[in-house]
TIKOLTI-995030 format. One record per residue: chain; x, y, z of N, C-alpha, C in turn. Coordinates in Angstrom, 2 decimals. Layout:
BEGIN
<chain->A&n_px->X&n_py->Y&n_pz->Z&ca_px->X&ca_py->Y&ca_pz->Z&c_px->X&c_py->Y&c_pz->Z> .
...
! end
This chain:
BEGIN
<chain->A&n_px->17.50&n_py->46.93&n_pz->-36.29&ca_px->17.61&ca_py->45.63&ca_pz->-36.93&c_px->16.90&c_py->45.71&c_pz->-38.28> .
<chain->A&n_px->17.55&n_py->45.21&n_pz->-39.28&ca_px->16.99&ca_py->45.24&ca_pz->-40.62&c_px->15.87&c_py->44.20&c_pz->-40.75> .
<chain->A&n_px->14.92&n_py->44.46&n_pz->-41.64&ca_px->13.80&ca_py->43.52&ca_pz->-41.80&c_px->14.23&c_py->42.11&c_pz->-42.18> .
<chain->A&n_px->15.24&n_py->41.97&n_pz->-43.00&ca_px->15.69&ca_py->40.63&ca_pz->-43.42&c_px->16.27&c_py->39.87&c_pz->-42.22> .
<chain->A&n_px->17.03&n_py->40.57&n_pz->-41.39&ca_px->17.62&ca_py->39.92&ca_pz->-40.22&c_px->16.53&c_py->39.57&c_pz->-39.20> .
<chain->A&n_px->15.56&n_py->40.46&n_pz->-39.05&ca_px->14.45&ca_py->40.19&ca_pz->-38.13&c_px->13.66&c_py->38.98&c_pz->-38.60> .
<chain->A&n_px->13.42&n_py->38.90&n_pz->-39.90&ca_px->12.69&ca_py->37.76&ca_pz->-40.46&c_px->13.46&c_py->36.47&c_pz->-40.23> .
<chain->A&n_px->14.77&n_py->36.54&n_pz->-40.34&ca_px->15.60&ca_py->35.37&ca_pz->-40.10&c_px->15.50&c_py->34.92&c_pz->-38.65> .
<chain->A&n_px->15.55&n_py->35.87&n_pz->-37.71&ca_px->15.44&ca_py->35.52&ca_pz->-36.29&c_px->14.06&c_py->34.96&c_pz->-35.96> .
<chain->A&n_px->13.03&n_py->35.54&n_pz->-36.53&ca_px->11.68&ca_py->35.06&ca_pz->-36.27&c_px->11.51&c_py->33.63&c_pz->-36.79> .
<chain->A&n_px->12.00&n_py->33.36&n_pz->-37.96&ca_px->11.89&ca_py->32.00&ca_pz->-38.51&c_px->12.70&c_py->31.01&c_pz->-37.67> .
<chain->A&n_px->13.86&n_py->31.44&n_pz->-37.17&ca_px->14.67&ca_py->30.58&ca_pz->-36.31&c_px->13.92&c_py->30.25&c_pz->-35.01> .
<chain->A&n_px->13.34&n_py->31.26&n_pz->-34.39&ca_px->12.61&ca_py->31.06&ca_pz->-33.14&c_px->11.38&c_py->30.18&c_pz->-33.38> .
<chain->A&n_px->10.70&n_py->30.36&n_pz->-34.50&ca_px->9.52&ca_py->29.54&ca_pz->-34.80&c_px->9.92&c_py->28.08&c_pz->-35.00> .
<chain->A&n_px->11.01&n_py->27.82&n_pz->-35.69&ca_px->11.47&ca_py->26.44&ca_pz->-35.92&c_px->11.86&c_py->25.79&c_pz->-34.60> .
<chain->A&n_px->12.59&n_py->26.51&n_pz->-33.76&ca_px->12.99&ca_py->25.96&ca_pz->-32.45&c_px->11.75&c_py->25.72&c_pz->-31.59> .
<chain->A&n_px->10.79&n_py->26.64&n_pz->-31.64&ca_px->9.56&ca_py->26.47&ca_pz->-30.88&c_px->8.76&c_py->25.27&c_pz->-31.35> .
<chain->A&n_px->8.68&n_py->25.06&n_pz->-32.65&ca_px->7.95&ca_py->23.89&ca_pz->-33.17&c_px->8.63&c_py->22.58&c_pz->-32.80> .
<chain->A&n_px->9.96&n_py->22.57&n_pz->-32.80&ca_px->10.68&ca_py->21.36&ca_pz->-32.40&c_px->10.43&c_py->21.07&c_pz->-30.92> .
<chain->A&n_px->10.51&n_py->22.10&n_pz->-30.09&ca_px->10.25&ca_py->21.92&ca_pz->-28.66&c_px->8.82&c_py->21.47&c_pz->-28.40> .
<chain->A&n_px->7.88&n_py->22.06&n_pz->-29.12&ca_px->6.47&ca_py->21.69&ca_pz->-28.96&c_px->6.23&c_py->20.25&c_pz->-29.38> .
<chain->A&n_px->6.87&n_py->19.82&n_pz->-30.46&ca_px->6.67&ca_py->18.44&ca_pz->-30.91&c_px->7.24&c_py->17.44&c_pz->-29.90> .
<chain->A&n_px->8.35&n_py->17.79&n_pz->-29.25&ca_px->8.88&ca_py->16.90&ca_pz->-28.22&c_px->7.97&c_py->16.86&c_pz->-27.00> .
<chain->A&n_px->7.39&n_py->17.98&n_pz->-26.63&ca_px->6.48&ca_py->18.04&ca_pz->-25.50&c_px->5.19&c_py->17.29&c_pz->-25.81> .
<chain->A&n_px->4.66&n_py->17.48&n_pz->-27.00&ca_px->3.39&ca_py->16.85&ca_pz->-27.38&c_px->3.53&c_py->15.34&c_pz->-27.46> .
<chain->A&n_px->4.69&n_py->14.86&n_pz->-27.83&ca_px->4.89&ca_py->13.42&ca_pz->-27.91&c_px->4.70&c_py->12.79&c_pz->-26.54> .
<chain->A&n_px->5.24&n_py->13.44&n_pz->-25.51&ca_px->5.08&ca_py->12.91&ca_pz->-24.16&c_px->3.64&c_py->13.01&c_pz->-23.70> .
<chain->A&n_px->3.00&n_py->14.10&n_pz->-24.02&ca_px->1.61&ca_py->14.30&ca_pz->-23.60&c_px->0.69&c_py->13.38&c_pz->-24.38> .
<chain->A&n_px->1.01&n_py->13.09&n_pz->-25.63&ca_px->0.12&ca_py->12.28&ca_pz->-26.46&c_px->-0.02&c_py->10.86&c_pz->-25.93> .
<chain->A&n_px->1.03&n_py->10.33&n_pz->-25.29&ca_px->0.92&ca_py->8.98&ca_pz->-24.72&c_px->-0.11&c_py->8.96&c_pz->-23.60> .
<chain->A&n_px->-0.10&n_py->9.98&n_pz->-22.74&ca_px->-1.07&ca_py->10.05&ca_pz->-21.66&c_px->-2.47&c_py->10.28&c_pz->-22.21> .
<chain->A&n_px->-2.58&n_py->11.12&n_pz->-23.24&ca_px->-3.87&ca_py->11.39&ca_pz->-23.85&c_px->-4.44&c_py->10.14&c_pz->-24.51> .
<chain->A&n_px->-3.58&n_py->9.37&n_pz->-25.16&ca_px->-4.02&ca_py->8.13&ca_pz->-25.80&c_px->-4.50&c_py->7.12&c_pz->-24.76> .
<chain->A&n_px->-3.82&n_py->7.04&n_pz->-23.63&ca_px->-4.24&ca_py->6.14&ca_pz->-22.55&c_px->-5.59&c_py->6.56&c_pz->-21.99> .
<chain->A&n_px->-5.80&n_py->7.87&n_pz->-21.82&ca_px->-7.07&ca_py->8.37&ca_pz->-21.30&c_px->-8.20&c_py->8.06&c_pz->-22.28> .
<chain->A&n_px->-7.94&n_py->8.22&n_pz->-23.58&ca_px->-8.98&ca_py->7.90&ca_pz->-24.57&c_px->-9.30&c_py->6.42&c_pz->-24.58> .
<chain->A&n_px->-8.31&n_py->5.59&n_pz->-24.38&ca_px->-8.53&ca_py->4.15&ca_pz->-24.33&c_px->-9.43&c_py->3.80&c_pz->-23.14> .
<chain->A&n_px->-9.17&n_py->4.42&n_pz->-21.99&ca_px->-10.01&ca_py->4.18&ca_pz->-20.82&c_px->-11.43&c_py->4.69&c_pz->-21.06> .
<chain->A&n_px->-11.58&n_py->5.84&n_pz->-21.68&ca_px->-12.90&ca_py->6.38&ca_pz->-21.95&c_px->-13.67&c_py->5.51&c_pz->-22.94> .
<chain->A&n_px->-12.94&n_py->4.87&n_pz->-23.85&ca_px->-13.61&ca_py->4.00&ca_pz->-24.81&c_px->-14.31&c_py->2.85&c_pz->-24.12> .
<chain->A&n_px->-13.70&n_py->2.34&n_pz->-23.05&ca_px->-14.30&ca_py->1.22&ca_pz->-22.35&c_px->-15.37&c_py->1.64&c_pz->-21.35> .
<chain->A&n_px->-15.31&n_py->2.87&n_pz->-20.87&ca_px->-16.24&ca_py->3.30&ca_pz->-19.83&c_px->-17.23&c_py->4.35&c_pz->-20.31> .
<chain->A&n_px->-17.50&n_py->4.44&n_pz->-21.59&ca_px->-18.43&ca_py->5.45&ca_pz->-22.08&c_px->-19.83&c_py->5.18&c_pz->-21.57> .
<chain->A&n_px->-20.17&n_py->3.92&n_pz->-21.41&ca_px->-21.51&ca_py->3.57&ca_pz->-20.92&c_px->-21.70&c_py->4.02&c_pz->-19.49> .
<chain->A&n_px->-20.64&n_py->4.01&n_pz->-18.68&ca_px->-20.74&ca_py->4.48&ca_pz->-17.30&c_px->-21.06&c_py->5.97&c_pz->-17.27> .
<chain->A&n_px->-20.41&n_py->6.75&n_pz->-18.11&ca_px->-20.69&ca_py->8.18&ca_pz->-18.18&c_px->-22.11&c_py->8.42&c_pz->-18.69> .
<chain->A&n_px->-22.56&n_py->7.60&n_pz->-19.60&ca_px->-23.91&ca_py->7.73&ca_pz->-20.12&c_px->-24.95&c_py->7.45&c_pz->-19.03> .
<chain->A&n_px->-24.73&n_py->6.41&n_pz->-18.25&ca_px->-25.65&ca_py->6.08&ca_pz->-17.16&c_px->-25.66&c_py->7.19&c_pz->-16.12> .
<chain->A&n_px->-24.49&n_py->7.73&n_pz->-15.78&ca_px->-24.43&ca_py->8.83&ca_pz->-14.81&c_px->-25.15&c_py->10.07&c_pz->-15.33> .
<chain->A&n_px->-25.00&n_py->10.37&n_pz->-16.61&ca_px->-25.67&ca_py->11.54&ca_pz->-17.18&c_px->-27.18&c_py->11.35&c_pz->-17.18> .
<chain->A&n_px->-27.66&n_py->10.18&n_pz->-17.55&ca_px->-29.10&ca_py->9.92&ca_pz->-17.56&c_px->-29.64&c_py->9.94&c_pz->-16.12> .
<chain->A&n_px->-28.89&n_py->9.39&n_pz->-15.18&ca_px->-29.31&ca_py->9.42&ca_pz->-13.78&c_px->-29.38&c_py->10.84&c_pz->-13.24> .
<chain->A&n_px->-28.41&n_py->11.66&n_pz->-13.59&ca_px->-28.45&ca_py->13.06&ca_pz->-13.18&c_px->-29.61&c_py->13.81&c_pz->-13.79> .
<chain->A&n_px->-29.87&n_py->13.54&n_pz->-15.04&ca_px->-31.00&ca_py->14.20&ca_pz->-15.71&c_px->-32.32&c_py->13.78&c_pz->-15.07> .
<chain->A&n_px->-32.46&n_py->12.48&n_pz->-14.80&ca_px->-33.68&ca_py->12.00&ca_pz->-14.14&c_px->-33.85&c_py->12.59&c_pz->-12.73> .
<chain->A&n_px->-32.75&n_py->12.73&n_pz->-11.99&ca_px->-32.82&ca_py->13.32&ca_pz->-10.66&c_px->-33.25&c_py->14.78&c_pz->-10.74> .
<chain->A&n_px->-32.74&n_py->15.50&n_pz->-11.73&ca_px->-33.14&ca_py->16.89&ca_pz->-11.88&c_px->-34.60&c_py->17.01&c_pz->-12.28> .
<chain->A&n_px->-35.05&n_py->16.14&n_pz->-13.17&ca_px->-36.45&ca_py->16.18&ca_pz->-13.59&c_px->-37.39&c_py->15.78&c_pz->-12.45> .
<chain->A&n_px->-36.99&n_py->14.81&n_pz->-11.63&ca_px->-37.82&ca_py->14.40&ca_pz->-10.51&c_px->-37.84&c_py->15.49&c_pz->-9.43> .
<chain->A&n_px->-36.75&n_py->16.22&n_pz->-9.30&ca_px->-36.67&ca_py->17.28&ca_pz->-8.30&c_px->-37.51&c_py->18.50&c_pz->-8.66> .
<chain->A&n_px->-37.85&n_py->18.65&n_pz->-9.89&ca_px->-38.66&ca_py->19.80&ca_pz->-10.31&c_px->-40.10&c_py->19.67&c_pz->-9.82> .
<chain->A&n_px->-40.53&n_py->18.46&n_pz->-9.62&ca_px->-41.91&ca_py->18.22&ca_pz->-9.16&c_px->-42.92&c_py->18.46&c_pz->-10.28> .
<chain->A&n_px->-44.15&n_py->18.30&n_pz->-9.95&ca_px->-45.21&ca_py->18.53&ca_pz->-10.96&c_px->-46.03&c_py->19.75&c_pz->-10.56> .
<chain->A&n_px->-45.44&n_py->20.91&n_pz->-10.74&ca_px->-46.10&ca_py->22.17&ca_pz->-10.37&c_px->-47.22&c_py->22.50&c_pz->-11.30> .
! end
């Protein structure tokens, strides 16, 4: 296969791949956006859980 023809095939495959990826990402982006919306409202819950876990670990170490 000549380099020019190979370059043509590679560019064709890349364009088709990008089109397919953009269609797939559009569907995934809706779910990702919904998850971010939920996280925006519950960030304080994750913060409280992280602080509680940290306090439990620090209390479990004892005062050696």
